[in-house]
PDB file of N, H, CA, C and O in Angstrom:
ATOM      1  N   MET A   1       0.850  -1.176   0.000  1.00  0.00           N
ATOM      2  CA  MET A   1       0.000   0.000   0.000  1.00  0.00           C
ATOM      3  C   MET A   1       0.894   1.237   0.000  1.00  0.00           C
ATOM      4  O   MET A   1       1.865   1.279   0.756  1.00  0.00           O
ATOM      5  N   PRO A   2       0.605   2.225  -0.806  1.00  0.00           N
ATOM      6  CA  PRO A   2       1.431   3.423  -0.868  1.00  0.00           C
ATOM      7  C   PRO A   2       1.454   4.174   0.455  1.00  0.00           C
ATOM      8  O   PRO A   2       0.461   4.204   1.182  1.00  0.00           O
ATOM      9  N   GLN A   3       2.594   4.779   0.759  1.00  0.00           N
ATOM     10  H   GLN A   3       3.400   4.754   0.168  1.00  0.00           H
ATOM     11  CA  GLN A   3       2.713   5.587   1.967  1.00  0.00           C
ATOM     12  C   GLN A   3       1.875   6.847   1.840  1.00  0.00           C
ATOM     13  O   GLN A   3       1.691   7.368   0.740  1.00  0.00           O
ATOM     14  N   GLY A   4       1.363   7.341   2.978  1.00  0.00           N
ATOM     15  H   GLY A   4       1.513   6.917   3.871  1.00  0.00           H
ATOM     16  CA  GLY A   4       0.640   8.598   2.978  1.00  0.00           C
ATOM     17  C   GLY A   4      -0.782   8.506   2.476  1.00  0.00           C
ATOM     18  O   GLY A   4      -1.401   9.535   2.206  1.00  0.00           O
ATOM     19  N   ARG A   5      -1.305   7.337   2.346  1.00  0.00           N
ATOM     20  H   ARG A   5      -0.802   6.502   2.566  1.00  0.00           H
ATOM     21  CA  ARG A   5      -2.665   7.148   1.843  1.00  0.00           C
ATOM     22  C   ARG A   5      -3.683   7.515   2.922  1.00  0.00           C
ATOM     23  O   ARG A   5      -3.492   7.206   4.098  1.00  0.00           O
ATOM     24  N   ALA A   6      -4.758   8.171   2.515  1.00  0.00           N
ATOM     25  H   ALA A   6      -4.914   8.422   1.560  1.00  0.00           H
ATOM     26  CA  ALA A   6      -5.833   8.514   3.444  1.00  0.00           C
ATOM     27  C   ALA A   6      -6.622   7.254   3.773  1.00  0.00           C
ATOM     28  O   ALA A   6      -7.045   6.521   2.880  1.00  0.00           O
ATOM     29  N   LEU A   7      -6.814   7.015   5.054  1.00  0.00           N
ATOM     30  H   LEU A   7      -6.471   7.611   5.780  1.00  0.00           H
ATOM     31  CA  LEU A   7      -7.558   5.854   5.512  1.00  0.00           C
ATOM     32  C   LEU A   7      -8.649   6.285   6.477  1.00  0.00           C
ATOM     33  O   LEU A   7      -8.570   7.349   7.090  1.00  0.00           O
ATOM     34  N   ALA A   8      -9.653   5.458   6.601  1.00  0.00           N
ATOM     35  H   ALA A   8      -9.718   4.594   6.103  1.00  0.00           H
ATOM     36  CA  ALA A   8     -10.733   5.685   7.564  1.00  0.00           C
ATOM     37  C   ALA A   8     -11.010   4.362   8.260  1.00  0.00           C
ATOM     38  O   ALA A   8     -10.626   3.301   7.769  1.00  0.00           O
ATOM     39  N   TYR A   9     -11.677   4.430   9.402  1.00  0.00           N
ATOM     40  H   TYR A   9     -11.989   5.293   9.801  1.00  0.00           H
ATOM     41  CA  TYR A   9     -12.030   3.186  10.077  1.00  0.00           C
ATOM     42  C   TYR A   9     -13.391   3.283  10.740  1.00  0.00           C
ATOM     43  O   TYR A   9     -13.896   4.367  11.032  1.00  0.00           O
ATOM     44  N   SER A  10     -13.961   2.117  10.966  1.00  0.00           N
ATOM     45  H   SER A  10     -13.550   1.237  10.729  1.00  0.00           H
ATOM     46  CA  SER A  10     -15.203   2.033  11.731  1.00  0.00           C
ATOM     47  C   SER A  10     -14.966   1.084  12.897  1.00  0.00           C
ATOM     48  O   SER A  10     -14.193   0.130  12.802  1.00  0.00           O
ATOM     49  N   LEU A  11     -15.647   1.372  13.991  1.00  0.00           N
ATOM     50  H   LEU A  11     -16.275   2.147  14.067  1.00  0.00           H
ATOM     51  CA  LEU A  11     -15.556   0.561  15.200  1.00  0.00           C
ATOM     52  C   LEU A  11     -16.972   0.440  15.736  1.00  0.00           C
ATOM     53  O   LEU A  11     -17.618   1.450  16.011  1.00  0.00           O
ATOM     54  N   SER A  12     -17.458  -0.780  15.887  1.00  0.00           N
ATOM     55  H   SER A  12     -16.933  -1.601  15.664  1.00  0.00           H
ATOM     56  CA  SER A  12     -18.838  -0.961  16.345  1.00  0.00           C
ATOM     57  C   SER A  12     -18.928  -2.152  17.294  1.00  0.00           C
ATOM     58  O   SER A  12     -18.090  -3.054  17.275  1.00  0.00           O
ATOM     59  N   HIS A  13     -19.951  -2.126  18.110  1.00  0.00           N
ATOM     60  H   HIS A  13     -20.631  -1.393  18.126  1.00  0.00           H
ATOM     61  CA  HIS A  13     -20.160  -3.190  19.084  1.00  0.00           C
ATOM     62  C   HIS A  13     -21.417  -3.960  18.731  1.00  0.00           C
ATOM     63  O   HIS A  13     -22.460  -3.370  18.453  1.00  0.00           O
ATOM     64  N   ASP A  14     -21.314  -5.279  18.741  1.00  0.00           N
ATOM     65  H   ASP A  14     -20.466  -5.759  18.966  1.00  0.00           H
ATOM     66  CA  ASP A  14     -22.531  -6.075  18.605  1.00  0.00           C
ATOM     67  C   ASP A  14     -22.725  -6.843  19.914  1.00  0.00           C
ATOM     68  O   ASP A  14     -22.111  -6.490  20.920  1.00  0.00           O
ATOM     69  N   ALA A  15     -23.522  -7.835  19.925  1.00  0.00           N
ATOM     70  H   ALA A  15     -24.021  -8.122  19.108  1.00  0.00           H
ATOM     71  CA  ALA A  15     -23.893  -8.517  21.167  1.00  0.00           C
ATOM     72  C   ALA A  15     -22.701  -9.056  21.962  1.00  0.00           C
ATOM     73  O   ALA A  15     -22.749  -9.093  23.192  1.00  0.00           O
ATOM     74  N   GLU A  16     -21.651  -9.468  21.287  1.00  0.00           N
ATOM     75  H   GLU A  16     -21.612  -9.438  20.288  1.00  0.00           H
ATOM     76  CA  GLU A  16     -20.561 -10.128  21.999  1.00  0.00           C
ATOM     77  C   GLU A  16     -19.173  -9.549  21.758  1.00  0.00           C
ATOM     78  O   GLU A  16     -18.291  -9.733  22.597  1.00  0.00           O
ATOM     79  N   VAL A  17     -18.950  -8.863  20.654  1.00  0.00           N
ATOM     80  H   VAL A  17     -19.667  -8.714  19.973  1.00  0.00           H
ATOM     81  CA  VAL A  17     -17.599  -8.402  20.318  1.00  0.00           C
ATOM     82  C   VAL A  17     -17.615  -6.985  19.755  1.00  0.00           C
ATOM     83  O   VAL A  17     -18.655  -6.461  19.357  1.00  0.00           O
ATOM     84  N   TRP A  18     -16.436  -6.388  19.735  1.00  0.00           N
ATOM     85  H   TRP A  18     -15.591  -6.814  20.059  1.00  0.00           H
ATOM     86  CA  TRP A  18     -16.216  -5.113  19.048  1.00  0.00           C
ATOM     87  C   TRP A  18     -15.644  -5.434  17.678  1.00  0.00           C
ATOM     88  O   TRP A  18     -14.626  -6.117  17.568  1.00  0.00           O
ATOM     89  N   ARG A  19     -16.292  -4.947  16.647  1.00  0.00           N
ATOM     90  H   ARG A  19     -17.119  -4.393  16.737  1.00  0.00           H
ATOM     91  CA  ARG A  19     -15.850  -5.166  15.267  1.00  0.00           C
ATOM     92  C   ARG A  19     -15.234  -3.881  14.725  1.00  0.00           C
ATOM     93  O   ARG A  19     -15.680  -2.777  15.038  1.00  0.00           O
ATOM     94  N   TRP A  20     -14.205  -4.048  13.911  1.00  0.00           N
ATOM     95  H   TRP A  20     -13.842  -4.944  13.656  1.00  0.00           H
ATOM     96  CA  TRP A  20     -13.545  -2.888  13.317  1.00  0.00           C
ATOM     97  C   TRP A  20     -13.222  -3.180  11.860  1.00  0.00           C
ATOM     98  O   TRP A  20     -13.110  -4.331  11.438  1.00  0.00           O
ATOM     99  N   CYS A  21     -13.078  -2.105  11.116  1.00  0.00           N
ATOM    100  H   CYS A  21     -13.169  -1.170  11.459  1.00  0.00           H
ATOM    101  CA  CYS A  21     -12.728  -2.216   9.705  1.00  0.00           C
ATOM    102  C   CYS A  21     -11.966  -0.957   9.308  1.00  0.00           C
ATOM    103  O   CYS A  21     -12.356   0.149   9.683  1.00  0.00           O
ATOM    104  N   VAL A  22     -10.894  -1.117   8.560  1.00  0.00           N
ATOM    105  H   VAL A  22     -10.577  -2.015   8.256  1.00  0.00           H
ATOM    106  CA  VAL A  22     -10.123   0.003   8.028  1.00  0.00           C
ATOM    107  C   VAL A  22     -10.344   0.024   6.523  1.00  0.00           C
ATOM    108  O   VAL A  22     -10.244  -1.001   5.849  1.00  0.00           O
ATOM    109  N   TYR A  23     -10.648   1.216   6.008  1.00  0.00           N
ATOM    110  H   TYR A  23     -10.729   2.049   6.556  1.00  0.00           H
ATOM    111  CA  TYR A  23     -10.958   1.405   4.591  1.00  0.00           C
ATOM    112  C   TYR A  23      -9.945   2.340   3.948  1.00  0.00           C
ATOM    113  O   TYR A  23      -9.405   3.232   4.602  1.00  0.00           O
ATOM    114  N   ASP A  24      -9.691   2.127   2.656  1.00  0.00           N
ATOM    115  H   ASP A  24     -10.130   1.402   2.124  1.00  0.00           H
ATOM    116  CA  ASP A  24      -8.854   3.072   1.927  1.00  0.00           C
ATOM    117  C   ASP A  24      -9.730   4.182   1.346  1.00  0.00           C
ATOM    118  O   ASP A  24     -10.944   4.198   1.549  1.00  0.00           O
ATOM    119  N   GLU A  25      -9.106   5.099   0.630  1.00  0.00           N
ATOM    120  H   GLU A  25      -8.119   5.086   0.466  1.00  0.00           H
ATOM    121  CA  GLU A  25      -9.836   6.261   0.113  1.00  0.00           C
ATOM    122  C   GLU A  25     -10.855   5.906  -0.968  1.00  0.00           C
ATOM    123  O   GLU A  25     -11.702   6.728  -1.316  1.00  0.00           O
ATOM    124  N   ASP A  26     -10.777   4.696  -1.495  1.00  0.00           N
ATOM    125  H   ASP A  26     -10.089   4.028  -1.213  1.00  0.00           H
ATOM    126  CA  ASP A  26     -11.759   4.232  -2.478  1.00  0.00           C
ATOM    127  C   ASP A  26     -12.893   3.441  -1.830  1.00  0.00           C
ATOM    128  O   ASP A  26     -13.784   2.946  -2.519  1.00  0.00           O
ATOM    129  N   GLY A  27     -12.854   3.326  -0.504  1.00  0.00           N
ATOM    130  H   GLY A  27     -12.130   3.729   0.056  1.00  0.00           H
ATOM    131  CA  GLY A  27     -13.888   2.588   0.212  1.00  0.00           C
ATOM    132  C   GLY A  27     -13.658   1.090   0.277  1.00  0.00           C
ATOM    133  O   GLY A  27     -14.523   0.341   0.730  1.00  0.00           O
ATOM    134  N   GLU A  28     -12.491   0.653  -0.176  1.00  0.00           N
ATOM    135  H   GLU A  28     -11.788   1.262  -0.545  1.00  0.00           H
ATOM    136  CA  GLU A  28     -12.163  -0.770  -0.128  1.00  0.00           C
ATOM    137  C   GLU A  28     -11.641  -1.133   1.261  1.00  0.00           C
ATOM    138  O   GLU A  28     -10.933  -0.345   1.889  1.00  0.00           O
ATOM    139  N   THR A  29     -11.984  -2.305   1.731  1.00  0.00           N
ATOM    140  H   THR A  29     -12.559  -2.946   1.221  1.00  0.00           H
ATOM    141  CA  THR A  29     -11.527  -2.772   3.036  1.00  0.00           C
ATOM    142  C   THR A  29     -10.045  -3.118   2.973  1.00  0.00           C
ATOM    143  O   THR A  29      -9.610  -3.900   2.129  1.00  0.00           O
ATOM    144  N   VAL A  30      -9.280  -2.523   3.879  1.00  0.00           N
ATOM    145  H   VAL A  30      -9.634  -1.887   4.565  1.00  0.00           H
ATOM    146  CA  VAL A  30      -7.851  -2.805   4.008  1.00  0.00           C
ATOM    147  C   VAL A  30      -7.649  -3.944   4.999  1.00  0.00           C
ATOM    148  O   VAL A  30      -6.835  -4.839   4.769  1.00  0.00           O
ATOM    149  N   ALA A  31      -8.391  -3.907   6.099  1.00  0.00           N
ATOM    150  H   ALA A  31      -9.052  -3.180   6.286  1.00  0.00           H
ATOM    151  CA  ALA A  31      -8.304  -4.936   7.139  1.00  0.00           C
ATOM    152  C   ALA A  31      -9.545  -4.855   8.006  1.00  0.00           C
ATOM    153  O   ALA A  31     -10.207  -3.820   8.076  1.00  0.00           O
ATOM    154  N   ASP A  32      -9.851  -5.967   8.669  1.00  0.00           N
ATOM    155  H   ASP A  32      -9.314  -6.808   8.612  1.00  0.00           H
ATOM    156  CA  ASP A  32     -10.966  -5.956   9.614  1.00  0.00           C
ATOM    157  C   ASP A  32     -10.749  -7.032  10.665  1.00  0.00           C
ATOM    158  O   ASP A  32      -9.877  -7.889  10.525  1.00  0.00           O
ATOM    159  N   GLY A  33     -11.547  -6.975  11.707  1.00  0.00           N
ATOM    160  H   GLY A  33     -12.255  -6.279  11.820  1.00  0.00           H
ATOM    161  CA  GLY A  33     -11.408  -7.964  12.760  1.00  0.00           C
ATOM    162  C   GLY A  33     -12.451  -7.769  13.834  1.00  0.00           C
ATOM    163  O   GLY A  33     -13.315  -6.897  13.734  1.00  0.00           O
ATOM    164  N   ALA A  34     -12.359  -8.595  14.866  1.00  0.00           N
ATOM    165  H   ALA A  34     -11.658  -9.303  14.947  1.00  0.00           H
ATOM    166  CA  ALA A  34     -13.272  -8.525  16.003  1.00  0.00           C
ATOM    167  C   ALA A  34     -12.490  -8.874  17.264  1.00  0.00           C
ATOM    168  O   ALA A  34     -11.633  -9.757  17.251  1.00  0.00           O
ATOM    169  N   HIS A  35     -12.795  -8.171  18.349  1.00  0.00           N
ATOM    170  H   HIS A  35     -13.492  -7.454  18.359  1.00  0.00           H
ATOM    171  CA  HIS A  35     -12.113  -8.373  19.626  1.00  0.00           C
ATOM    172  C   HIS A  35     -13.123  -8.282  20.762  1.00  0.00           C
ATOM    173  O   HIS A  35     -14.177  -7.665  20.608  1.00  0.00           O
ATOM    174  N   PRO A  36     -12.809  -8.893  21.899  1.00  0.00           N
ATOM    175  CA  PRO A  36     -13.766  -8.915  23.003  1.00  0.00           C
ATOM    176  C   PRO A  36     -13.940  -7.573  23.717  1.00  0.00           C
ATOM    177  O   PRO A  36     -14.955  -7.359  24.379  1.00  0.00           O
ATOM    178  N   THR A  37     -12.965  -6.668  23.592  1.00  0.00           N
ATOM    179  H   THR A  37     -12.141  -6.843  23.054  1.00  0.00           H
ATOM    180  CA  THR A  37     -13.071  -5.372  24.262  1.00  0.00           C
ATOM    181  C   THR A  37     -12.847  -4.235  23.274  1.00  0.00           C
ATOM    182  O   THR A  37     -12.218  -4.409  22.230  1.00  0.00           O
ATOM    183  N   GLN A  38     -13.377  -3.064  23.628  1.00  0.00           N
ATOM    184  H   GLN A  38     -13.888  -2.922  24.475  1.00  0.00           H
ATOM    185  CA  GLN A  38     -13.188  -1.886  22.783  1.00  0.00           C
ATOM    186  C   GLN A  38     -11.716  -1.502  22.721  1.00  0.00           C
ATOM    187  O   GLN A  38     -11.213  -1.136  21.659  1.00  0.00           O
ATOM    188  N   ASP A  39     -11.020  -1.584  23.856  1.00  0.00           N
ATOM    189  H   ASP A  39     -11.428  -1.882  24.719  1.00  0.00           H
ATOM    190  CA  ASP A  39      -9.599  -1.238  23.873  1.00  0.00           C
ATOM    191  C   ASP A  39      -8.787  -2.131  22.935  1.00  0.00           C
ATOM    192  O   ASP A  39      -7.901  -1.650  22.228  1.00  0.00           O
ATOM    193  N   ALA A  40      -9.086  -3.417  22.931  1.00  0.00           N
ATOM    194  H   ALA A  40      -9.806  -3.808  23.505  1.00  0.00           H
ATOM    195  CA  ALA A  40      -8.366  -4.342  22.052  1.00  0.00           C
ATOM    196  C   ALA A  40      -8.667  -4.050  20.586  1.00  0.00           C
ATOM    197  O   ALA A  40      -7.774  -4.100  19.740  1.00  0.00           O
ATOM    198  N   ALA A  41      -9.918  -3.747  20.294  1.00  0.00           N
ATOM    199  H   ALA A  41     -10.643  -3.707  20.981  1.00  0.00           H
ATOM    200  CA  ALA A  41     -10.287  -3.421  18.916  1.00  0.00           C
ATOM    201  C   ALA A  41      -9.614  -2.130  18.465  1.00  0.00           C
ATOM    202  O   ALA A  41      -9.109  -2.053  17.345  1.00  0.00           O
ATOM    203  N   GLN A  42      -9.604  -1.114  19.330  1.00  0.00           N
ATOM    204  H   GLN A  42     -10.014  -1.177  20.239  1.00  0.00           H
ATOM    205  CA  GLN A  42      -8.960   0.153  18.980  1.00  0.00           C
ATOM    206  C   GLN A  42      -7.464  -0.038  18.787  1.00  0.00           C
ATOM    207  O   GLN A  42      -6.876   0.560  17.887  1.00  0.00           O
ATOM    208  N   ALA A  43      -6.844  -0.861  19.617  1.00  0.00           N
ATOM    209  H   ALA A  43      -7.322  -1.347  20.349  1.00  0.00           H
ATOM    210  CA  ALA A  43      -5.413  -1.141  19.465  1.00  0.00           C
ATOM    211  C   ALA A  43      -5.132  -1.817  18.122  1.00  0.00           C
ATOM    212  O   ALA A  43      -4.126  -1.520  17.478  1.00  0.00           O
ATOM    213  N   ALA A  44      -6.007  -2.714  17.703  1.00  0.00           N
ATOM    214  H   ALA A  44      -6.824  -2.955  18.226  1.00  0.00           H
ATOM    215  CA  ALA A  44      -5.839  -3.374  16.401  1.00  0.00           C
ATOM    216  C   ALA A  44      -5.973  -2.373  15.263  1.00  0.00           C
ATOM    217  O   ALA A  44      -5.226  -2.434  14.287  1.00  0.00           O
ATOM    218  N   VAL A  45      -6.926  -1.450  15.385  1.00  0.00           N
ATOM    219  H   VAL A  45      -7.533  -1.400  16.178  1.00  0.00           H
ATOM    220  CA  VAL A  45      -7.086  -0.391  14.379  1.00  0.00           C
ATOM    221  C   VAL A  45      -5.818   0.448  14.319  1.00  0.00           C
ATOM    222  O   VAL A  45      -5.281   0.693  13.239  1.00  0.00           O
ATOM    223  N   ASP A  46      -5.339   0.890  15.479  1.00  0.00           N
ATOM    224  H   ASP A  46      -5.775   0.691  16.357  1.00  0.00           H
ATOM    225  CA  ASP A  46      -4.142   1.734  15.524  1.00  0.00           C
ATOM    226  C   ASP A  46      -2.944   1.032  14.897  1.00  0.00           C
ATOM    227  O   ASP A  46      -2.197   1.643  14.133  1.00  0.00           O
ATOM    228  N   LEU A  47      -2.757  -0.235  15.211  1.00  0.00           N
ATOM    229  H   LEU A  47      -3.364  -0.731  15.832  1.00  0.00           H
ATOM    230  CA  LEU A  47      -1.653  -0.999  14.637  1.00  0.00           C
ATOM    231  C   LEU A  47      -1.798  -1.115  13.121  1.00  0.00           C
ATOM    232  O   LEU A  47      -0.823  -0.962  12.385  1.00  0.00           O
ATOM    233  N   THR A  48      -2.997  -1.381  12.666  1.00  0.00           N
ATOM    234  H   THR A  48      -3.790  -1.505  13.264  1.00  0.00           H
ATOM    235  CA  THR A  48      -3.251  -1.489  11.224  1.00  0.00           C
ATOM    236  C   THR A  48      -2.944  -0.177  10.521  1.00  0.00           C
ATOM    237  O   THR A  48      -2.326  -0.171   9.456  1.00  0.00           O
ATOM    238  N   LEU A  49      -3.371   0.933  11.109  1.00  0.00           N
ATOM    239  H   LEU A  49      -3.873   0.928  11.973  1.00  0.00           H
ATOM    240  CA  LEU A  49      -3.112   2.240  10.500  1.00  0.00           C
ATOM    241  C   LEU A  49      -1.618   2.530  10.434  1.00  0.00           C
ATOM    242  O   LEU A  49      -1.131   3.043   9.427  1.00  0.00           O
ATOM    243  N   ARG A  50      -0.891   2.209  11.491  1.00  0.00           N
ATOM    244  H   ARG A  50      -1.286   1.792  12.309  1.00  0.00           H
ATOM    245  CA  ARG A  50       0.565   2.428  11.474  1.00  0.00           C
ATOM    246  C   ARG A  50       1.230   1.568  10.408  1.00  0.00           C
ATOM    247  O   ARG A  50       2.078   2.050   9.657  1.00  0.00           O
ATOM    248  N   ARG A  51       0.852   0.311  10.341  1.00  0.00           N
ATOM    249  H   ARG A  51       0.163  -0.080  10.951  1.00  0.00           H
ATOM    250  CA  ARG A  51       1.459  -0.601   9.361  1.00  0.00           C
ATOM    251  C   ARG A  51       1.107  -0.220   7.927  1.00  0.00           C
ATOM    252  O   ARG A  51       1.911  -0.408   7.014  1.00  0.00           O
ATOM    253  N   ALA A  52      -0.084   0.309   7.735  1.00  0.00           N
ATOM    254  H   ALA A  52      -0.737   0.462   8.477  1.00  0.00           H
ATOM    255  CA  ALA A  52      -0.526   0.677   6.389  1.00  0.00           C
ATOM    256  C   ALA A  52       0.082   1.991   5.923  1.00  0.00           C
ATOM    257  O   ALA A  52       0.014   2.323   4.740  1.00  0.00           O
ATOM    258  N   GLY A  53       0.674   2.736   6.842  1.00  0.00           N
ATOM    259  H   GLY A  53       0.729   2.466   7.803  1.00  0.00           H
ATOM    260  CA  GLY A  53       1.289   3.997   6.462  1.00  0.00           C
ATOM    261  C   GLY A  53       0.284   5.082   6.174  1.00  0.00           C
ATOM    262  O   GLY A  53       0.546   5.977   5.371  1.00  0.00           O
ATOM    263  N   GLY A  54      -0.859   5.016   6.816  1.00  0.00           N
ATOM    264  H   GLY A  54      -1.072   4.289   7.469  1.00  0.00           H
ATOM    265  CA  GLY A  54      -1.875   6.054   6.620  1.00  0.00           C
ATOM    266  C   GLY A  54      -1.374   7.405   7.087  1.00  0.00           C
ATOM    267  O   GLY A  54      -0.548   7.494   7.995  1.00  0.00           O
ATOM    268  N   ASP A  55      -1.877   8.452   6.463  1.00  0.00           N
ATOM    269  H   ASP A  55      -2.548   8.380   5.725  1.00  0.00           H
ATOM    270  CA  ASP A  55      -1.465   9.787   6.881  1.00  0.00           C
ATOM    271  C   ASP A  55      -2.350  10.267   8.025  1.00  0.00           C
ATOM    272  O   ASP A  55      -3.129   9.489   8.575  1.00  0.00           O
ATOM    273  N   ARG A  56      -2.239  11.516   8.379  1.00  0.00           N
ATOM    274  H   ARG A  56      -1.606  12.148   7.932  1.00  0.00           H
ATOM    275  CA  ARG A  56      -2.960  12.043   9.534  1.00  0.00           C
ATOM    276  C   ARG A  56      -4.400  12.405   9.234  1.00  0.00           C
ATOM    277  O   ARG A  56      -5.081  12.948  10.104  1.00  0.00           O
ATOM    278  N   ARG A  57      -4.883  12.129   8.052  1.00  0.00           N
ATOM    279  H   ARG A  57      -4.329  11.688   7.345  1.00  0.00           H
ATOM    280  CA  ARG A  57      -6.271  12.425   7.705  1.00  0.00           C
ATOM    281  C   ARG A  57      -7.195  11.256   8.023  1.00  0.00           C
ATOM    282  O   ARG A  57      -8.233  11.092   7.383  1.00  0.00           O
ATOM    283  N   VAL A  58      -6.830  10.458   8.991  1.00  0.00           N
ATOM    284  H   VAL A  58      -5.986  10.591   9.511  1.00  0.00           H
ATOM    285  CA  VAL A  58      -7.645   9.313   9.382  1.00  0.00           C
ATOM    286  C   VAL A  58      -8.897   9.805  10.081  1.00  0.00           C
ATOM    287  O   VAL A  58      -8.839  10.720  10.903  1.00  0.00           O
ATOM    288  N   THR A  59     -10.028   9.199   9.756  1.00  0.00           N
ATOM    289  H   THR A  59     -10.075   8.456   9.089  1.00  0.00           H
ATOM    290  CA  THR A  59     -11.291   9.576  10.378  1.00  0.00           C
ATOM    291  C   THR A  59     -11.951   8.362  10.992  1.00  0.00           C
ATOM    292  O   THR A  59     -11.783   7.236  10.524  1.00  0.00           O
ATOM    293  N   ALA A  60     -12.696   8.608  12.034  1.00  0.00           N
ATOM    294  H   ALA A  60     -12.833   9.522  12.414  1.00  0.00           H
ATOM    295  CA  ALA A  60     -13.419   7.506  12.693  1.00  0.00           C
ATOM    296  C   ALA A  60     -14.866   7.526  12.261  1.00  0.00           C
ATOM    297  O   ALA A  60     -15.653   6.686  12.696  1.00  0.00           O
TER     298      ALA A  60
END
């Protein structure tokens, strides 16, 4: 994935887990997952954004 790409993410809770998804500027899914806690899900999002080289225009 090119460096400096604009990324966005969603974080939502369902009955049992926190689900997250990171999207590129075209709306394509870069990564997604589910974790038992909000903190764990947010940490996974943060790690994904760092690894993907997203710029500071990240939106939630």
